[in-house]
Backbone of each chain as nested JSON, in Angstrom:
{
  "chains": [
    {"id": "A", "residues": [
      {"number": 1, "name": "MET", "atoms": {"N": [-36.417, -36.996, -24.012], "CA": [-36.415, -35.655, -23.438], "C": [-37.535, -35.647, -22.312]}},
      {"number": 2, "name": "ARG", "atoms": {"N": [-37.286, -35.592, -21.228], "CA": [-38.186, -35.663, -20.037], "C": [-39.349, -36.626, -20.292]}},
      {"number": 3, "name": "ARG", "atoms": {"N": [-40.571, -36.219, -19.998], "CA": [-41.619, -37.176, -19.918], "C": [-42.207, -37.416, -21.324]}},
      {"number": 4, "name": "LEU", "atoms": {"N": [-41.786, -36.601, -22.271], "CA": [-42.254, -36.8, -23.633], "C": [-41.406, -37.693, -24.395]}},
      {"number": 5, "name": "HIS", "atoms": {"N": [-42.0, -38.546, -25.275], "CA": [-41.182, -39.336, -26.127], "C": [-41.663, -39.174, -27.547]}},
      {"number": 6, "name": "PRO", "atoms": {"N": [-40.738, -39.334, -28.511], "CA": [-41.112, -39.26, -29.837], "C": [-42.468, -40.004, -30.224]}},
      {"number": 7, "name": "SER", "atoms": {"N": [-43.339, -39.411, -30.965], "CA": [-44.723, -40.137, -31.052], "C": [-44.657, -41.426, -31.779]}},
      {"number": 8, "name": "ARG", "atoms": {"N": [-43.544, -41.721, -32.489], "CA": [-43.485, -42.93, -33.223], "C": [-41.953, -43.512, -33.122]}},
      {"number": 9, "name": "LYS", "atoms": {"N": [-42.002, -44.733, -32.942], "CA": [-40.699, -45.352, -32.834], "C": [-40.215, -46.038, -34.086]}},
      {"number": 10, "name": "ILE", "atoms": {"N": [-41.222, -46.355, -35.007], "CA": [-40.98, -47.015, -36.228], "C": [-40.632, -45.865, -37.187]}},
      {"number": 11, "name": "CYS", "atoms": {"N": [-39.584, -46.198, -37.993], "CA": [-39.224, -45.291, -39.041], "C": [-40.128, -45.585, -40.329]}},
      {"number": 12, "name": "ASP", "atoms": {"N": [-40.634, -44.591, -40.902], "CA": [-41.637, -44.698, -41.901], "C": [-41.091, -44.499, -43.298]}},
      {"number": 13, "name": "MET", "atoms": {"N": [-39.837, -44.049, -43.313], "CA": [-39.274, -43.673, -44.646], "C": [-37.878, -43.888, -44.644]}},
      {"number": 14, "name": "HIS", "atoms": {"N": [-37.199, -44.392, -45.618], "CA": [-35.843, -44.375, -45.811], "C": [-35.465, -43.892, -47.194]}},
      {"number": 15, "name": "ALA", "atoms": {"N": [-34.442, -43.006, -47.062], "CA": [-33.898, -42.655, -48.402], "C": [-32.448, -42.223, -48.203]}},
      {"number": 16, "name": "SER", "atoms": {"N": [-31.587, -42.551, -49.074], "CA": [-30.253, -42.101, -48.965], "C": [-30.007, -40.971, -50.122]}},
      {"number": 17, "name": "ILE", "atoms": {"N": [-29.747, -39.742, -49.437], "CA": [-29.535, -38.686, -50.35], "C": [-28.319, -37.942, -50.04]}},
      {"number": 18, "name": "GLN", "atoms": {"N": [-27.713, -37.32, -51.099], "CA": [-26.64, -36.524, -51.043], "C": [-27.122, -35.125, -50.865]}},
      {"number": 19, "name": "ILE", "atoms": {"N": [-26.78, -34.294, -49.722], "CA": [-27.427, -33.062, -49.678], "C": [-26.256, -32.113, -49.429]}},
      {"number": 20, "name": "ASP", "atoms": {"N": [-26.401, -30.978, -50.137], "CA": [-25.65, -29.778, -49.822], "C": [-26.363, -28.972, -48.878]}},
      {"number": 21, "name": "LEU", "atoms": {"N": [-26.041, -28.889, -47.797], "CA": [-26.848, -28.107, -46.667], "C": [-26.561, -26.738, -46.685]}},
      {"number": 22, "name": "ASP", "atoms": {"N": [-27.427, -25.782, -46.861], "CA": [-27.311, -24.327, -46.487], "C": [-28.505, -24.036, -45.501]}},
      {"number": 23, "name": "LEU", "atoms": {"N": [-28.019, -24.081, -44.334], "CA": [-29.016, -23.884, -43.204], "C": [-28.856, -22.551, -42.494]}},
      {"number": 24, "name": "PRO", "atoms": {"N": [-29.94, -21.895, -42.124], "CA": [-29.893, -20.631, -41.478], "C": [-29.657, -20.841, -39.901]}},
      {"number": 25, "name": "GLY", "atoms": {"N": [-28.905, -19.791, -39.448], "CA": [-28.85, -19.599, -37.986], "C": [-28.753, -20.765, -37.202]}},
      {"number": 26, "name": "ASP", "atoms": {"N": [-29.649, -20.933, -36.188], "CA": [-29.796, -22.011, -35.278], "C": [-29.832, -23.419, -35.877]}},
      {"number": 27, "name": "LEU", "atoms": {"N": [-30.591, -23.499, -37.072], "CA": [-30.629, -24.892, -37.835], "C": [-29.359, -25.247, -38.256]}},
      {"number": 28, "name": "ALA", "atoms": {"N": [-28.467, -24.323, -38.526], "CA": [-27.112, -24.796, -38.88], "C": [-26.3, -25.5, -37.719]}},
      {"number": 29, "name": "ARG", "atoms": {"N": [-26.852, -25.153, -36.539], "CA": [-26.227, -25.865, -35.324], "C": [-27.092, -26.96, -35.003]}},
      {"number": 30, "name": "PHE", "atoms": {"N": [-28.046, -27.478, -35.813], "CA": [-28.893, -28.599, -35.639], "C": [-29.52, -28.558, -34.339]}},
      {"number": 31, "name": "GLN", "atoms": {"N": [-29.981, -27.461, -33.909], "CA": [-30.858, -27.331, -32.901], "C": [-32.15, -26.495, -33.224]}},
      {"number": 32, "name": "LEU", "atoms": {"N": [-33.124, -26.726, -32.498], "CA": [-34.446, -26.029, -32.669], "C": [-34.076, -24.396, -32.626]}},
      {"number": 33, "name": "PRO", "atoms": {"N": [-34.748, -23.637, -33.557], "CA": [-34.544, -22.246, -33.351], "C": [-34.901, -21.754, -32.073]}},
      {"number": 34, "name": "THR", "atoms": {"N": [-34.361, -20.765, -31.676], "CA": [-34.385, -20.351, -30.278], "C": [-35.857, -20.074, -29.741]}},
      {"number": 35, "name": "GLY", "atoms": {"N": [-36.724, -19.423, -30.561], "CA": [-38.091, -19.114, -30.039], "C": [-38.972, -20.489, -30.081]}},
      {"number": 36, "name": "VAL", "atoms": {"N": [-38.493, -21.389, -30.944], "CA": [-39.298, -22.577, -30.969], "C": [-38.858, -23.471, -29.797]}},
      {"number": 37, "name": "ASN", "atoms": {"N": [-37.586, -23.476, -29.413], "CA": [-37.176, -24.212, -28.214], "C": [-37.673, -23.638, -27.007]}},
      {"number": 38, "name": "ALA", "atoms": {"N": [-37.859, -22.295, -26.92], "CA": [-38.614, -21.589, -25.745], "C": [-39.963, -22.151, -25.544]}},
      {"number": 39, "name": "ARG", "atoms": {"N": [-40.646, -22.318, -26.69], "CA": [-42.111, -22.751, -26.71], "C": [-42.054, -24.288, -26.208]}},
      {"number": 40, "name": "LEU", "atoms": {"N": [-41.209, -24.984, -26.625], "CA": [-41.113, -26.473, -26.166], "C": [-40.862, -26.412, -24.713]}},
      {"number": 41, "name": "THR", "atoms": {"N": [-39.939, -25.645, -24.336], "CA": [-39.684, -25.492, -22.809], "C": [-40.831, -25.087, -21.957]}},
      {"number": 42, "name": "GLU", "atoms": {"N": [-41.564, -24.239, -22.492], "CA": [-42.848, -23.648, -21.86], "C": [-43.748, -24.946, -21.653]}},
      {"number": 43, "name": "LEU", "atoms": {"N": [-43.971, -25.601, -22.843], "CA": [-45.019, -26.77, -22.74], "C": [-44.505, -27.721, -21.654]}},
      {"number": 44, "name": "LEU", "atoms": {"N": [-43.175, -28.009, -21.774], "CA": [-42.793, -29.201, -20.921], "C": [-42.841, -28.756, -19.434]}},
      {"number": 45, "name": "ASP", "atoms": {"N": [-42.427, -27.439, -19.128], "CA": [-42.495, -26.901, -17.848], "C": [-43.954, -26.881, -17.388]}},
      {"number": 46, "name": "LYS", "atoms": {"N": [-44.856, -26.602, -18.048], "CA": [-46.226, -26.729, -17.674], "C": [-46.71, -28.127, -17.288]}},
      {"number": 47, "name": "GLN", "atoms": {"N": [-46.257, -29.088, -18.111], "CA": [-46.445, -30.459, -17.821], "C": [-45.837, -30.848, -16.519]}},
      {"number": 48, "name": "ASP", "atoms": {"N": [-44.536, -30.358, -16.37], "CA": [-43.86, -30.837, -15.095], "C": [-44.443, -30.359, -13.896]}},
      {"number": 49, "name": "LYS", "atoms": {"N": [-45.186, -29.162, -14.045], "CA": [-45.676, -28.393, -12.965], "C": [-47.078, -29.122, -12.602]}},
      {"number": 50, "name": "GLY", "atoms": {"N": [-47.553, -30.225, -13.252], "CA": [-48.692, -30.907, -12.822], "C": [-49.856, -30.346, -13.739]}},
      {"number": 51, "name": "HIS", "atoms": {"N": [-49.616, -29.464, -14.719], "CA": [-50.768, -29.053, -15.397], "C": [-50.817, -29.9, -16.776]}},
      {"number": 52, "name": "PRO", "atoms": {"N": [-51.827, -30.694, -16.859], "CA": [-51.919, -31.66, -18.059], "C": [-51.885, -30.792, -19.322]}},
      {"number": 53, "name": "LEU", "atoms": {"N": [-51.348, -31.19, -20.428], "CA": [-51.334, -30.491, -21.643], "C": [-52.719, -30.847, -22.308]}},
      {"number": 54, "name": "SER", "atoms": {"N": [-53.182, -29.924, -23.023], "CA": [-54.416, -30.152, -23.848], "C": [-53.988, -31.181, -25.122]}},
      {"number": 55, "name": "GLU", "atoms": {"N": [-55.01, -31.712, -25.798], "CA": [-54.652, -32.608, -26.857], "C": [-53.88, -31.818, -27.866]}},
      {"number": 56, "name": "SER", "atoms": {"N": [-54.088, -30.554, -28.214], "CA": [-53.41, -29.84, -29.286], "C": [-52.008, -29.455, -28.756]}},
      {"number": 57, "name": "GLU", "atoms": {"N": [-51.848, -29.15, -27.459], "CA": [-50.503, -28.877, -26.936], "C": [-49.698, -30.115, -26.945]}},
      {"number": 58, "name": "LYS", "atoms": {"N": [-50.26, -31.247, -26.552], "CA": [-49.524, -32.492, -26.517], "C": [-49.023, -32.848, -28.0]}},
      {"number": 59, "name": "SER", "atoms": {"N": [-49.944, -32.709, -28.82], "CA": [-49.492, -32.951, -30.311], "C": [-48.422, -32.1, -30.799]}},
      {"number": 60, "name": "GLU", "atoms": {"N": [-48.561, -30.814, -30.435], "CA": [-47.505, -29.809, -30.655], "C": [-46.237, -30.251, -30.143]}},
      {"number": 61, "name": "ALA", "atoms": {"N": [-46.171, -30.532, -28.8], "CA": [-44.959, -30.929, -28.076], "C": [-44.264, -32.178, -28.599]}},
      {"number": 62, "name": "GLU", "atoms": {"N": [-45.138, -33.118, -28.956], "CA": [-44.398, -34.372, -29.572], "C": [-43.827, -34.145, -30.932]}},
      {"number": 63, "name": "GLY", "atoms": {"N": [-44.57, -33.264, -31.627], "CA": [-44.013, -32.785, -32.946], "C": [-42.697, -31.94, -32.864]}},
      {"number": 64, "name": "LEU", "atoms": {"N": [-42.67, -31.16, -31.823], "CA": [-41.395, -30.372, -31.601], "C": [-40.311, -31.358, -31.073]}},
      {"number": 65, "name": "VAL", "atoms": {"N": [-40.54, -32.356, -30.255], "CA": [-39.535, -33.358, -29.899], "C": [-39.096, -34.19, -31.071]}},
      {"number": 66, "name": "ASP", "atoms": {"N": [-39.938, -34.54, -32.045], "CA": [-39.512, -35.091, -33.245], "C": [-38.723, -34.329, -34.137]}},
      {"number": 67, "name": "LEU", "atoms": {"N": [-39.044, -33.028, -34.146], "CA": [-38.223, -32.119, -34.999], "C": [-36.744, -31.953, -34.265]}},
      {"number": 68, "name": "ALA", "atoms": {"N": [-36.788, -31.725, -32.961], "CA": [-35.445, -31.747, -32.293], "C": [-34.578, -32.976, -32.513]}},
      {"number": 69, "name": "ASP", "atoms": {"N": [-35.311, -34.132, -32.344], "CA": [-34.484, -35.412, -32.595], "C": [-34.038, -35.447, -34.052]}},
      {"number": 70, "name": "THR", "atoms": {"N": [-34.852, -35.162, -35.084], "CA": [-34.488, -35.204, -36.413], "C": [-33.212, -34.27, -36.62]}},
      {"number": 71, "name": "LEU", "atoms": {"N": [-33.347, -32.843, -35.968], "CA": [-32.104, -32.161, -36.283], "C": [-30.898, -32.779, -35.614]}},
      {"number": 72, "name": "SER", "atoms": {"N": [-30.948, -33.377, -34.486], "CA": [-29.782, -33.982, -33.698], "C": [-29.234, -35.029, -34.622]}},
      {"number": 73, "name": "TYR", "atoms": {"N": [-30.284, -35.808, -35.111], "CA": [-29.857, -36.964, -36.13], "C": [-29.052, -36.387, -37.223]}},
      {"number": 74, "name": "LEU", "atoms": {"N": [-29.617, -35.44, -37.889], "CA": [-28.915, -34.723, -39.104], "C": [-27.545, -34.331, -38.641]}},
      {"number": 75, "name": "GLY", "atoms": {"N": [-27.51, -33.643, -37.433], "CA": [-26.24, -33.172, -36.986], "C": [-25.119, -34.276, -36.743]}},
      {"number": 76, "name": "LEU", "atoms": {"N": [-25.553, -35.449, -36.298], "CA": [-24.708, -36.607, -36.132], "C": [-24.131, -36.935, -37.465]}},
      {"number": 77, "name": "LYS", "atoms": {"N": [-25.227, -37.126, -38.454], "CA": [-24.76, -37.475, -39.768], "C": [-23.691, -36.396, -40.464]}},
      {"number": 78, "name": "ALA", "atoms": {"N": [-24.018, -35.131, -40.218], "CA": [-22.982, -34.161, -40.723], "C": [-21.661, -34.289, -39.978]}},
      {"number": 79, "name": "ALA", "atoms": {"N": [-21.729, -34.565, -38.832], "CA": [-20.388, -34.727, -38.02], "C": [-19.692, -35.842, -38.632]}},
      {"number": 80, "name": "ASN", "atoms": {"N": [-20.251, -37.012, -38.922], "CA": [-19.709, -38.216, -39.364], "C": [-19.197, -37.996, -40.727]}},
      {"number": 81, "name": "ALA", "atoms": {"N": [-19.883, -37.202, -41.502], "CA": [-19.541, -36.919, -42.901], "C": [-18.36, -35.931, -43.063]}},
      {"number": 82, "name": "SER", "atoms": {"N": [-18.098, -35.162, -42.095], "CA": [-17.101, -34.018, -42.212], "C": [-15.739, -34.637, -41.867]}}
    ]},
    {"id": "B", "residues": [
      {"number": 1, "name": "MET", "atoms": {"N": [-44.129, -16.954, -46.621], "CA": [-45.389, -17.452, -46.019], "C": [-46.146, -16.33, -45.427]}},
      {"number": 2, "name": "ARG", "atoms": {"N": [-47.093, -15.868, -45.993], "CA": [-47.858, -14.763, -45.538], "C": [-46.94, -13.55, -45.034]}},
      {"number": 3, "name": "ARG", "atoms": {"N": [-47.26, -12.985, -43.935], "CA": [-46.437, -11.781, -43.571], "C": [-45.153, -12.064, -42.973]}},
      {"number": 4, "name": "LEU", "atoms": {"N": [-44.975, -13.351, -42.573], "CA": [-43.698, -13.655, -41.875], "C": [-42.628, -14.116, -42.886]}},
      {"number": 5, "name": "HIS", "atoms": {"N": [-41.545, -13.765, -42.658], "CA": [-40.393, -14.084, -43.474], "C": [-39.378, -14.808, -42.687]}},
      {"number": 6, "name": "PRO", "atoms": {"N": [-38.564, -15.735, -43.315], "CA": [-37.476, -16.248, -42.353], "C": [-36.696, -15.263, -41.817]}},
      {"number": 7, "name": "SER", "atoms": {"N": [-36.151, -15.475, -40.589], "CA": [-35.536, -14.486, -39.862], "C": [-34.179, -14.052, -40.513]}},
      {"number": 8, "name": "ARG", "atoms": {"N": [-33.48, -14.906, -41.393], "CA": [-32.318, -14.734, -42.011], "C": [-32.369, -15.026, -43.241]}},
      {"number": 9, "name": "LYS", "atoms": {"N": [-31.754, -14.249, -44.167], "CA": [-31.702, -14.449, -45.629], "C": [-30.237, -15.055, -45.904]}},
      {"number": 10, "name": "ILE", "atoms": {"N": [-29.312, -14.901, -45.093], "CA": [-27.966, -15.311, -45.382], "C": [-27.783, -16.706, -44.895]}},
      {"number": 11, "name": "CYS", "atoms": {"N": [-27.139, -17.477, -45.595], "CA": [-26.815, -18.826, -45.261], "C": [-25.641, -18.804, -44.382]}},
      {"number": 12, "name": "ASP", "atoms": {"N": [-25.731, -19.315, -43.25], "CA": [-24.65, -19.363, -42.128], "C": [-23.785, -20.601, -42.248]}},
      {"number": 13, "name": "MET", "atoms": {"N": [-24.169, -21.604, -42.973], "CA": [-23.492, -22.875, -42.859], "C": [-23.532, -23.664, -44.258]}},
      {"number": 14, "name": "HIS", "atoms": {"N": [-22.477, -24.199, -44.558], "CA": [-22.651, -24.928, -45.858], "C": [-21.9, -26.347, -45.562]}},
      {"number": 15, "name": "ALA", "atoms": {"N": [-22.476, -27.435, -46.017], "CA": [-21.863, -28.737, -45.892], "C": [-22.425, -29.646, -46.789]}},
      {"number": 16, "name": "SER", "atoms": {"N": [-21.671, -30.456, -47.427], "CA": [-22.246, -31.459, -48.4], "C": [-22.119, -32.864, -47.7]}},
      {"number": 17, "name": "ILE", "atoms": {"N": [-23.217, -33.338, -47.415], "CA": [-23.188, -34.765, -46.669], "C": [-24.044, -35.859, -47.184]}},
      {"number": 18, "name": "GLN", "atoms": {"N": [-23.709, -37.072, -47.16], "CA": [-24.49, -38.023, -47.581], "C": [-25.28, -38.606, -46.41]}},
      {"number": 19, "name": "ILE", "atoms": {"N": [-26.62, -38.572, -46.504], "CA": [-27.424, -38.902, -45.44], "C": [-28.221, -39.991, -45.843]}},
      {"number": 20, "name": "ASP", "atoms": {"N": [-28.357, -41.017, -44.901], "CA": [-29.449, -42.093, -44.968], "C": [-30.511, -41.542, -44.054]}},
      {"number": 21, "name": "LEU", "atoms": {"N": [-31.615, -41.224, -44.659], "CA": [-32.645, -40.583, -43.806], "C": [-33.612, -41.596, -43.312]}},
      {"number": 22, "name": "ASP", "atoms": {"N": [-33.871, -41.667, -41.985], "CA": [-34.85, -42.356, -41.449], "C": [-35.846, -41.377, -40.604]}},
      {"number": 23, "name": "LEU", "atoms": {"N": [-36.802, -41.016, -41.277], "CA": [-37.627, -40.078, -40.647], "C": [-38.993, -40.472, -40.357]}},
      {"number": 24, "name": "PRO", "atoms": {"N": [-39.445, -40.035, -39.032], "CA": [-40.743, -40.406, -38.65], "C": [-41.938, -39.614, -39.192]}},
      {"number": 25, "name": "GLY", "atoms": {"N": [-42.982, -40.278, -39.385], "CA": [-44.277, -39.829, -39.78], "C": [-44.205, -38.501, -40.646]}},
      {"number": 26, "name": "ASP", "atoms": {"N": [-44.856, -37.418, -40.189], "CA": [-45.018, -36.324, -40.967], "C": [-43.642, -35.775, -41.553]}},
      {"number": 27, "name": "LEU", "atoms": {"N": [-42.47, -35.931, -40.753], "CA": [-41.247, -35.553, -41.206], "C": [-40.818, -36.137, -42.563]}},
      {"number": 28, "name": "ALA", "atoms": {"N": [-41.228, -37.531, -42.515], "CA": [-40.889, -38.173, -43.873], "C": [-41.545, -37.606, -45.067]}},
      {"number": 29, "name": "ARG", "atoms": {"N": [-42.542, -36.813, -44.84], "CA": [-43.257, -36.058, -45.932], "C": [-42.688, -34.643, -45.952]}},
      {"number": 30, "name": "PHE", "atoms": {"N": [-41.692, -34.424, -45.197], "CA": [-40.812, -33.184, -45.272], "C": [-41.882, -32.002, -45.003]}},
      {"number": 31, "name": "GLN", "atoms": {"N": [-42.881, -32.265, -44.077], "CA": [-43.7, -31.138, -43.788], "C": [-43.627, -31.11, -41.991]}},
      {"number": 32, "name": "LEU", "atoms": {"N": [-43.886, -29.918, -41.552], "CA": [-43.993, -29.748, -40.087], "C": [-44.995, -30.726, -39.49]}},
      {"number": 33, "name": "PRO", "atoms": {"N": [-44.58, -31.432, -38.402], "CA": [-45.529, -32.32, -37.926], "C": [-47.05, -31.702, -37.523]}},
      {"number": 34, "name": "THR", "atoms": {"N": [-48.029, -32.396, -37.661], "CA": [-49.306, -31.801, -37.774], "C": [-49.635, -30.907, -36.633]}},
      {"number": 35, "name": "GLY", "atoms": {"N": [-49.274, -31.219, -35.327], "CA": [-49.553, -30.386, -34.19], "C": [-48.734, -29.091, -34.233]}},
      {"number": 36, "name": "VAL", "atoms": {"N": [-47.439, -29.229, -34.727], "CA": [-46.662, -27.949, -34.864], "C": [-47.203, -27.11, -36.017]}},
      {"number": 37, "name": "ASN", "atoms": {"N": [-47.585, -27.643, -37.073], "CA": [-48.145, -26.792, -38.074], "C": [-49.364, -26.055, -37.597]}},
      {"number": 38, "name": "ALA", "atoms": {"N": [-50.32, -26.787, -36.749], "CA": [-51.515, -26.124, -36.227], "C": [-51.061, -25.072, -35.267]}},
      {"number": 39, "name": "ARG", "atoms": {"N": [-49.986, -25.001, -34.553], "CA": [-49.61, -23.978, -33.775], "C": [-49.054, -22.779, -34.719]}},
      {"number": 40, "name": "LEU", "atoms": {"N": [-48.353, -23.097, -35.721], "CA": [-47.981, -21.978, -36.573], "C": [-49.262, -21.35, -37.231]}},
      {"number": 41, "name": "THR", "atoms": {"N": [-50.12, -22.083, -37.655], "CA": [-51.287, -21.626, -38.268], "C": [-52.034, -20.602, -37.27]}},
      {"number": 42, "name": "GLU", "atoms": {"N": [-52.209, -21.071, -36.021], "CA": [-52.738, -20.365, -34.803], "C": [-51.981, -19.059, -34.808]}},
      {"number": 43, "name": "LEU", "atoms": {"N": [-50.68, -18.958, -34.725], "CA": [-49.874, -17.748, -34.59], "C": [-50.132, -16.822, -35.874]}},
      {"number": 44, "name": "LEU", "atoms": {"N": [-50.165, -17.448, -37.01], "CA": [-50.353, -16.588, -38.277], "C": [-51.694, -16.026, -38.297]}},
      {"number": 45, "name": "ASP", "atoms": {"N": [-52.77, -16.813, -37.924], "CA": [-54.089, -16.248, -37.906], "C": [-54.356, -15.191, -36.912]}},
      {"number": 46, "name": "LYS", "atoms": {"N": [-53.73, -15.353, -35.817], "CA": [-53.828, -14.276, -34.663], "C": [-53.201, -12.986, -35.352]}},
      {"number": 47, "name": "GLN", "atoms": {"N": [-52.115, -13.093, -36.004], "CA": [-51.511, -11.865, -36.638], "C": [-52.47, -11.271, -37.765]}},
      {"number": 48, "name": "ASP", "atoms": {"N": [-53.003, -12.346, -38.617], "CA": [-53.721, -11.801, -39.802], "C": [-55.073, -11.133, -39.119]}},
      {"number": 49, "name": "LYS", "atoms": {"N": [-55.489, -11.454, -37.914], "CA": [-56.559, -10.779, -37.445], "C": [-56.345, -9.414, -36.736]}},
      {"number": 50, "name": "GLY", "atoms": {"N": [-55.178, -9.039, -36.798], "CA": [-54.74, -7.699, -36.455], "C": [-54.374, -7.757, -34.951]}},
      {"number": 51, "name": "HIS", "atoms": {"N": [-54.094, -8.903, -34.429], "CA": [-53.547, -8.982, -33.015], "C": [-52.026, -9.174, -33.099]}},
      {"number": 52, "name": "PRO", "atoms": {"N": [-51.168, -8.172, -32.812], "CA": [-49.822, -8.246, -33.1], "C": [-49.309, -9.25, -32.074]}},
      {"number": 53, "name": "LEU", "atoms": {"N": [-48.337, -10.097, -32.587], "CA": [-47.684, -11.243, -31.885], "C": [-46.731, -10.513, -30.75]}},
      {"number": 54, "name": "SER", "atoms": {"N": [-46.623, -11.205, -29.749], "CA": [-45.59, -10.741, -28.641], "C": [-44.3, -11.109, -29.281]}},
      {"number": 55, "name": "GLU", "atoms": {"N": [-43.18, -10.587, -28.564], "CA": [-41.89, -10.821, -29.091], "C": [-41.647, -12.4, -29.175]}},
      {"number": 56, "name": "SER", "atoms": {"N": [-42.008, -13.052, -28.028], "CA": [-41.711, -14.5, -27.996], "C": [-42.563, -15.26, -29.032]}},
      {"number": 57, "name": "GLU", "atoms": {"N": [-43.67, -14.82, -29.275], "CA": [-44.506, -15.386, -30.295], "C": [-43.894, -15.175, -31.681]}},
      {"number": 58, "name": "LYS", "atoms": {"N": [-43.481, -14.007, -31.842], "CA": [-42.982, -13.611, -33.204], "C": [-41.646, -14.461, -33.366]}},
      {"number": 59, "name": "SER", "atoms": {"N": [-40.782, -14.729, -32.316], "CA": [-39.471, -15.404, -32.476], "C": [-39.846, -16.83, -32.773]}},
      {"number": 60, "name": "GLU", "atoms": {"N": [-40.981, -17.231, -32.092], "CA": [-41.506, -18.73, -32.293], "C": [-41.925, -18.9, -33.608]}},
      {"number": 61, "name": "ALA", "atoms": {"N": [-42.623, -18.031, -34.223], "CA": [-43.37, -18.033, -35.509], "C": [-42.203, -18.104, -36.641]}},
      {"number": 62, "name": "GLU", "atoms": {"N": [-41.333, -17.299, -36.403], "CA": [-40.18, -17.176, -37.504], "C": [-39.393, -18.475, -37.386]}},
      {"number": 63, "name": "GLY", "atoms": {"N": [-39.113, -18.925, -36.347], "CA": [-38.379, -20.225, -36.145], "C": [-39.172, -21.37, -36.89]}},
      {"number": 64, "name": "LEU", "atoms": {"N": [-40.504, -21.35, -36.615], "CA": [-41.351, -22.433, -37.315], "C": [-41.331, -22.319, -38.802]}},
      {"number": 65, "name": "VAL", "atoms": {"N": [-41.369, -21.08, -39.311], "CA": [-41.185, -20.91, -40.811], "C": [-39.854, -21.263, -41.345]}},
      {"number": 66, "name": "ASP", "atoms": {"N": [-38.779, -21.029, -40.51], "CA": [-37.39, -21.62, -40.925], "C": [-37.461, -23.017, -41.043]}},
      {"number": 67, "name": "LEU", "atoms": {"N": [-37.984, -23.689, -39.869], "CA": [-38.257, -25.12, -39.936], "C": [-38.927, -25.612, -41.093]}},
      {"number": 68, "name": "ALA", "atoms": {"N": [-39.97, -25.066, -41.495], "CA": [-40.82, -25.411, -42.515], "C": [-40.083, -25.352, -43.868]}},
      {"number": 69, "name": "ASP", "atoms": {"N": [-39.338, -24.112, -44.011], "CA": [-38.462, -23.942, -45.265], "C": [-37.496, -24.996, -45.35]}},
      {"number": 70, "name": "THR", "atoms": {"N": [-36.859, -25.282, -44.175], "CA": [-35.721, -26.278, -44.33], "C": [-36.16, -27.593, -44.592]}},
      {"number": 71, "name": "LEU", "atoms": {"N": [-37.355, -28.054, -44.046], "CA": [-37.967, -29.362, -44.425], "C": [-38.295, -29.341, -45.856]}},
      {"number": 72, "name": "SER", "atoms": {"N": [-38.973, -28.279, -46.495], "CA": [-39.252, -28.231, -47.896], "C": [-37.906, -28.494, -48.78]}},
      {"number": 73, "name": "TYR", "atoms": {"N": [-37.031, -27.682, -48.286], "CA": [-35.663, -27.695, -48.965], "C": [-35.066, -29.214, -48.918]}},
      {"number": 74, "name": "LEU", "atoms": {"N": [-35.028, -29.793, -47.752], "CA": [-34.67, -31.314, -47.728], "C": [-35.58, -32.05, -48.629]}},
      {"number": 75, "name": "GLY", "atoms": {"N": [-36.864, -31.819, -48.666], "CA": [-37.746, -32.569, -49.504], "C": [-37.468, -32.517, -51.129]}},
      {"number": 76, "name": "LEU", "atoms": {"N": [-37.039, -31.327, -51.43], "CA": [-36.552, -31.176, -52.713], "C": [-35.339, -31.841, -53.09]}},
      {"number": 77, "name": "LYS", "atoms": {"N": [-34.389, -31.678, -52.234], "CA": [-33.17, -32.523, -52.342], "C": [-33.47, -34.011, -52.408]}},
      {"number": 78, "name": "ALA", "atoms": {"N": [-34.378, -34.509, -51.639], "CA": [-34.475, -35.92, -51.669], "C": [-35.381, -36.26, -52.942]}},
      {"number": 79, "name": "ALA", "atoms": {"N": [-36.192, -35.472, -53.459], "CA": [-36.846, -35.714, -54.682], "C": [-35.714, -35.853, -55.909]}},
      {"number": 80, "name": "ASN", "atoms": {"N": [-34.898, -34.814, -55.896], "CA": [-33.922, -34.747, -56.971], "C": [-32.927, -35.931, -56.849]}},
      {"number": 81, "name": "ALA", "atoms": {"N": [-32.73, -36.519, -55.595], "CA": [-31.789, -37.513, -55.485], "C": [-32.427, -38.904, -55.764]}},
      {"number": 82, "name": "SER", "atoms": {"N": [-33.643, -38.985, -55.819], "CA": [-34.229, -40.211, -55.907], "C": [-34.653, -40.551, -57.453]}}
    ]}
  ]
}
């Protein structure tokens, strides 16, 4: 996702679990909630405009990208399972 | 979680899926990534100090609470499955 990359490439945990998913709203579409996605866009836009992110903003943005990736991943799994 | 409540009580989606989870870092512990949790704390602290959140901040905070709840829920499912 643009200049940010997930903070870690190595998978730290593996588990095979059967999940009955009951997910609210945006999460049911395996996307970041609207307000959270807007915040990520705000941070990425700031960076794209040449304003370096603070350390806390960078950590936040990387975490949000990890969350978005994880949701996409769950969405792909759910699509394959259905 | 303090004064914020998940934005929706109604479950919008149900699916039963078998997932092989490969989750990075904090997500493997079914918690918000550190930098994202810090942002949520910042927003909640602001609110607790009597500074009302803007509409976008409120939407962001509610989405983050939904994400945290969903991760906890996945963590409970994973614990039950293991």
